[in-house]
C-alpha positions as CSV (number, residue, x, y, z in Angstrom):
1,X,32.7,8.7,30.3
2,X,31.0,5.5,30.8
3,X,27.8,6.6,32.2
4,X,27.5,9.5,29.2
5,X,28.4,6.5,26.8
6,X,25.6,4.0,29.2
7,X,23.1,7.0,28.1
8,X,23.3,7.6,24.8
9,X,23.1,3.6,24.7
10,X,19.7,3.8,26.0
11,X,18.7,6.5,24.0
12,X,19.2,4.8,21.0
13,X,17.5,1.5,22.1
14,X,14.7,3.9,22.9
15,X,14.6,5.2,19.9
16,X,14.8,2.0,18.3
17,X,12.4,0.9,20.2
18,X,10.4,3.2,19.5
19,X,10.8,3.7,15.6
20,X,10.6,0.4,14.3
21,X,6.5,-0.2,15.5
22,X,6.1,3.5,14.2
23,X,7.1,2.2,10.8
24,X,5.7,-1.1,11.1
25,X,1.8,0.5,12.1
26,X,2.8,3.0,9.4
27,X,3.0,0.0,6.9
28,X,0.3,-1.6,8.2
29,X,-1.9,1.4,8.0
30,X,-1.5,2.0,4.4
31,X,-1.7,-1.3,3.5
32,X,-5.5,-1.8,5.0
33,X,-6.2,1.4,3.7
34,X,-5.0,0.1,0.1
35,X,-7.3,-2.5,0.9
36,X,-10.2,-0.8,1.7
37,X,-10.1,1.9,-1.3
38,X,-9.9,-1.9,-3.5
39,X,-12.6,-3.4,-2.0
40,X,-15.3,-0.1,-2.0
41,X,-14.7,1.8,-5.1
42,X,-16.2,0.8,-8.5
43,X,-14.8,2.1,-12.0
44,X,-17.4,3.6,-14.0
45,X,-18.0,1.9,-17.5
46,X,-16.3,3.0,-20.4
47,X,-16.4,2.7,-24.1
48,X,-14.7,-0.2,-25.5
49,X,-15.0,-3.3,-28.1
50,X,-17.0,-5.6,-27.3
51,X,-17.2,-7.8,-30.6
52,X,-14.3,-9.3,-31.3
53,X,-11.6,-7.1,-32.5
54,X,-9.3,-7.0,-35.9
55,X,-5.8,-6.8,-36.4
56,X,-5.1,-7.2,-33.0
57,X,-7.6,-4.7,-31.4
58,X,-7.8,-5.7,-28.0
59,X,-11.8,-5.4,-26.4
60,X,-12.9,-6.4,-22.8
61,X,-12.9,-10.0,-21.7
62,X,-15.7,-9.8,-19.8
63,X,-18.0,-7.0,-19.6
64,X,-19.9,-5.8,-16.6
65,X,-21.6,-3.1,-18.1
């Protein structure tokens, strides 16, 4: 029974050593993708108020268009 128990423990250790780095790799890849998309995407200009608003209406702080 101890040999089977030892084999199960080694399988569990191997599984842990595979799953944890894979999860870290997926997490890092997702973050790299988010940074890449944030840097390389530029949204189109949208219509907005350019003058000071009345009655608390919001406007763009600094227009890029």
